[in-house]
C-alpha positions in Angstrom: -27.1 -134.2 -62.6 -27.0 -130.7 -64.5 -23.9 -128.6 -64.5 -23.0 -125.1 -65.8 -20.6 -125.0 -68.7 -17.2 -123.7 -67.7 -17.5 -120.3 -69.4 -20.9 -119.6 -67.9 -19.6 -120.5 -64.4 -16.7 -118.2 -64.8 -18.9 -115.4 -66.1 -21.4 -115.7 -63.2 -18.8 -115.8 -60.4 -16.8 -113.0 -61.9 -19.9 -110.8 -62.2 -20.9 -111.5 -58.6 -17.4 -110.7 -57.4 -17.4 -107.4 -59.4 -20.8 -106.3 -58.0 -19.7 -107.2 -54.4 -16.6 -105.1 -54.7 -18.3 -102.1 -56.3 -21.4 -102.1 -54.2 -20.0 -102.8 -50.8 -16.9 -100.8 -49.8 -16.3 -103.2 -46.9 -14.6 -105.5 -49.4 -12.0 -102.8 -49.9 -11.7 -101.8 -46.3 -11.2 -105.5 -45.3 -8.0 -105.7 -47.1 -6.9 -102.0 -46.9 -3.8 -101.6 -44.8 -3.7 -99.1 -42.0 -1.9 -96.0 -43.3 -0.5 -93.6 -40.7 -0.3 -90.9 -43.4 -3.7 -91.6 -45.1 -4.6 -88.0 -45.0 -1.6 -87.1 -47.2 -2.9 -89.2 -50.1 -5.0 -87.3 -52.6 -8.2 -88.5 -54.0 -6.7 -89.8 -57.3 -4.1 -91.9 -55.5 -6.7 -93.4 -53.2 -8.8 -94.2 -56.2 -5.9 -95.9 -58.0 -5.1 -98.0 -54.9 -8.8 -99.0 -54.6 -8.9 -100.0 -58.3 -5.7 -102.0 -57.9 -7.1 -104.0 -55.0 -10.3 -104.6 -57.0 -8.3 -106.1 -59.8 -6.6 -108.4 -57.4 -10.0 -109.6 -56.0 -11.3 -110.1 -59.5 -8.3 -112.2 -60.4 -8.7 -114.4 -57.4 -12.4 -114.9 -58.1 -11.6 -115.8 -61.7 -9.1 -118.4 -60.6 -11.5 -120.0 -58.1 -14.3 -120.0 -60.7 -12.0 -121.8 -63.2 -11.1 -124.4 -60.6 -14.8 -124.9 -59.6 -15.9 -125.1 -63.2 -13.3 -127.7 -64.0 -14.4 -129.8 -61.2 -18.1 -129.4 -62.1 -17.5 -130.7 -65.6 -16.2 -134.1 -64.3 -19.1 -136.5 -65.2 -20.0 -139.4 -63.0 -18.2 -142.7 -63.8 -20.3 -145.0 -65.9 -21.8 -147.9 -64.0 -20.4 -151.3 -64.9 -23.1 -153.6 -66.3 -24.2 -156.6 -64.4 -22.6 -159.8 -65.7 -24.6 -162.9 -66.7 -23.4 -166.3 -65.5 -24.7 -169.8 -65.4 -24.5 -172.4 -62.6 -21.7 -174.1 -64.5 -19.7 -171.0 -65.0 -19.9 -170.0 -61.3 -19.0 -173.5 -60.0 -16.1 -173.5 -62.5 -14.9 -170.2 -61.1 -14.9 -171.6 -57.6 -12.7 -174.5 -58.8 -10.3 -172.3 -60.7 -9.8 -169.9 -57.7 -9.3 -172.7 -55.3 -6.7 -174.3 -57.4 -5.0 -171.0 -58.2 -3.2 -171.0 -54.8 -1.0 -173.9 -54.0 1.0 -172.3 -51.2 0.5 -169.1 -49.3 2.1 -166.9 -46.7 0.2 -164.1 -45.1 0.4 -161.5 -42.3 -2.8 -160.2 -40.7 -4.3 -158.4 -37.7 -7.5 -159.7 -36.0 -10.0 -157.8 -33.9 -12.2 -160.0 -31.7 -15.5 -159.0 -30.1 -17.7 -160.9 -27.7 -15.1 -163.2 -26.2 -15.2 -166.1 -28.7 -11.4 -166.3 -28.4 -10.6 -166.2 -24.7 -6.9 -165.4 -25.5 -6.9 -161.8 -26.5 -9.1 -159.2 -28.2 -6.4 -158.1 -30.6 -4.1 -160.5 -32.4 -1.2 -160.0 -34.8 -0.9 -163.2 -36.9 0.9 -165.1 -39.5 -0.5 -168.0 -41.7 1.2 -170.6 -43.8 -0.6 -172.9 -46.2 0.2 -175.7 -48.6 -2.4 -177.5 -50.6 -4.2 -179.9 -50.2 -4.6 -179.6 -46.4 -1.7 -178.2 -44.5 -2.1 -175.0 -42.5 -0.3 -173.3 -39.7 -1.6 -170.1 -37.9 0.4 -168.3 -35.2 -0.9 -165.5 -33.1 1.0 -162.8 -31.2 0.3 -159.9 -28.9 1.1 -156.3 -30.1 4.5 -156.5 -28.4 5.4 -159.9 -30.0 4.6 -162.4 -27.3 3.3 -165.7 -28.8 -0.4 -166.4 -27.9 -1.0 -169.6 -29.9 0.1 -172.0 -32.6 -2.5 -173.9 -34.6 -1.3 -176.6 -37.0 -3.6 -178.8 -39.1 -2.3 -181.5 -41.5 -4.8 -183.7 -43.3 -7.0 -185.2 -40.6 -5.0 -184.2 -37.5 -4.5 -180.9 -35.7 -2.4 -179.6 -32.8 -3.1 -176.4 -30.8 -0.3 -175.1 -28.6 -1.1 -172.4 -26.0 2.1 -171.1 -24.4 0.3 -168.6 -22.1 -1.8 -171.4 -20.6 0.8 -174.1 -20.8 -1.5 -176.4 -22.8 -1.1 -178.6 -25.9 -4.2 -180.1 -27.5 -4.5 -182.4 -30.5 -7.2 -184.4 -32.3 -9.3 -184.6 -35.5 -10.7 -181.5 -37.2 -14.1 -183.2 -37.4 -14.2 -183.7 -33.7 -12.6 -180.9 -31.7 -14.4 -181.7 -28.5 -11.1 -182.0 -26.6 -10.5 -178.3 -27.3 -13.6 -177.4 -25.3 -14.5 -173.7 -25.6 -11.5 -173.2 -27.9 -12.9 -175.4 -30.6 -15.4 -172.8 -31.8 -13.1 -169.9 -32.4 -10.5 -171.9 -34.3 -13.2 -173.5 -36.5 -14.4 -170.0 -37.4 -10.8 -168.9 -38.1 -10.3 -171.8 -40.5 -13.6 -170.9 -42.3 -12.5 -167.2 -42.6 -9.2 -168.2 -44.1 -11.1 -170.0 -46.9 -11.9 -166.7 -48.5 -8.2 -166.0 -49.0 -7.2 -169.5 -49.9 -10.1 -169.8 -52.3 -13.8 -170.6 -51.4 -14.1 -174.4 -51.4 -15.2 -175.8 -54.8 -18.4 -177.8 -55.2 -17.7 -181.4 -54.4 -18.9 -184.3 -56.6 -21.5 -185.3 -53.9 -22.9 -181.8 -53.6 -25.6 -180.1 -55.6 -26.1 -176.4 -56.4 -29.0 -174.1 -57.1 -28.6 -170.6 -58.6 -30.8 -167.7 -57.4 -30.8 -164.2 -58.9 -30.7 -161.9 -55.9 -30.8 -158.3 -57.2 -27.2 -157.2 -58.0 -25.9 -160.5 -56.7 -26.2 -164.2 -57.6 -26.8 -166.6 -54.7 -25.4 -170.1 -55.0 -27.0 -172.6 -52.6 -24.7 -175.6 -52.1 -26.3 -178.7 -50.7 -24.6 -181.9 -49.5 -25.5 -185.1 -47.7 -26.5 -184.6 -44.1 -26.3 -187.0 -41.2 -29.7 -188.6 -42.0 -28.6 -189.1 -45.7 -30.7 -186.4 -47.3 -29.4 -183.4 -49.2 -29.4 -180.2 -47.1 -28.0 -176.7 -47.7 -24.6 -176.4 -46.2 -23.3 -173.2 -47.7 -24.8 -170.1 -49.4 -22.5 -168.0 -51.6 -23.2 -164.5 -52.8 -21.5 -163.4 -56.1 -21.3 -159.7 -56.8 -22.6 -159.5 -60.4 -20.2 -156.8 -61.7 -17.1 -158.8 -60.8 -18.5 -162.3 -60.0 -16.4 -162.3 -56.8 -17.8 -164.0 -53.7 -18.5 -161.2 -51.3 -20.6 -163.1 -48.7 -20.9 -166.7 -47.4 -23.2 -168.4 -44.9 -22.2 -171.6 -43.2 -25.2 -173.7 -42.2 -25.6 -176.6 -39.8 -27.4 -179.9 -40.7 -30.5 -178.4 -39.1 -30.4 -175.4 -41.4 -29.2 -172.9 -38.8 -26.6 -170.3 -39.8 -23.4 -171.2 -38.1 -21.5 -168.2 -39.3 -21.8 -165.3 -41.8 -18.6 -164.2 -43.5 -18.2 -160.9 -45.5 -15.3 -160.5 -48.0 -14.1 -157.0 -48.9 -11.2 -155.0 -50.2 -10.2 -157.3 -53.1 -6.7 -156.7 -54.4 -4.6 -158.5 -57.0 -1.9 -160.8 -55.6 0.9 -162.6 -57.4 0.6 -163.9 -61.0 -1.8 -166.8 -61.3 -5.1 -167.9 -62.9 -8.4 -167.9 -61.1 -9.4 -164.3 -61.5 -12.4 -162.1 -60.8 -14.6 -162.9 -63.8 -15.1 -165.4 -66.6 -12.0 -165.3 -68.8 -10.1 -162.9 -66.4 -6.7 -164.1 -65.4 -6.2 -161.8 -62.4 -5.9 -163.4 -59.0 -7.9 -161.3 -56.6 -8.2 -162.0 -52.9 -10.1 -160.1 -50.1 -7.8 -158.3 -47.7 -10.6 -157.7 -45.2 -12.7 -160.6 -43.8 -15.5 -160.0 -41.3 -17.1 -163.0 -39.6 -20.2 -163.0 -37.4 -20.9 -166.1 -35.3 -24.4 -167.4 -36.0 -24.8 -168.5 -32.4 -24.4 -164.9 -31.2 -21.1 -165.5 -29.5 -19.2 -162.6 -31.1 -17.4 -161.6 -34.3 -13.9 -161.6 -35.8 -12.5 -159.1 -38.3 -9.3 -160.0 -40.1 -7.3 -157.5 -42.0 -4.4 -158.8 -44.2 -1.3 -156.7 -44.6 0.5 -159.0 -47.0 -0.4 -162.1 -49.0 2.3 -164.0 -50.9 1.0 -166.9 -53.1 2.7 -169.8 -54.7 6.2 -169.4 -53.2 8.2 -172.3 -51.8 7.4 -173.0 -48.2 9.8 -174.8 -45.9 8.7 -177.7 -43.8 9.7 -175.8 -40.7 7.3 -173.0 -41.7 4.4 -175.4 -41.8 5.2 -176.9 -38.3 4.3 -180.4 -37.4 1.4 -182.3 -35.7 
C-alpha cells in the first residue's frame, strides 16, 4: 500500500484548510459568536478577529494532519514465514505437549446448542485433572446450583445428576448405561483433550503427513474392529506456530464423529511442550468449539483460568 510522506500530508491538509477558510466565509461565520454590539466594531477590528479565528482553524488542521500522517506511516506487520516440519517432529511435539501437563485445574463457561446436553444450555464449570487418567468435571448454573459431576478414573466413570436424582457408572468404552447422556459427555472429554494436550501417537498407530496450504494435516490411523488400519483422527497444525488448531474424530467406518476447533492460545504456567520446535512456552487454547458430526448440536467452551502442574488434593479429584 502507498502512503504520503508525513511532510507532504501536512502540507496538503494545511493548504486545503487555508483555501476553505479564505474562499468560504461560512467557515468564519460558523464559529463567529453572536455580538449584540457588532455594529460598534470597526472594519479593522472585525478583520483582526477574522484573522485570529483563521489561525486557530489552521492550527487545528495542522494538528489533525500530523496525527493522520503519523498513523499513515505505520507499515503493515511483516508476515511470519511458514515453518517446515517432518512427521517425526510433529509427532514429537504431540508427545511433549501431552507430557507437559501432569495436573490441571480450570474454570470455564460452556454454551450448548442443539440439545446434545439435556441439562442446560449454559453451564459454568470446573475441571480437575491428574495424569495419567483421572478427571473430574463439575457443572453449575449461573446462580451456582450444581447440575452434574462427572468423575473418570482409569477404566471407570461415575456421573451424578443432582437435578434428576440419578447416579450412573460404568466403563468409558461402554457408556450405554448413560443412554442419551453418553454422547455429550464423550464429546466433552474430547474437547478437554485440547487443553490437556492432544493425545500423542500410540505405538500401534501410524501417521501420514499432508501439506494443506498454510497448514499441515496429520492423519493418525489405528487398528479398527476388523483388524485393519483406519484413520481415527485428523490433526491440522497451523504452520506459523505448529499449534494444533483443528481436530477431526472419526468412527471405524470413516465418518466424522466430531470436529473440534482450538483458538485463543495463551501461555500458561512454566513448562515444556511449547508452540514450535525448540520453543519452551506452554500454550493452550482458551476457546474450544466442537461440532457434533452426527448433527446433534455444538458446544463452545471458553476457559477463564487454567492452572497447570499444581498439587491436587484427592478430594478435588472425587471418587468413582
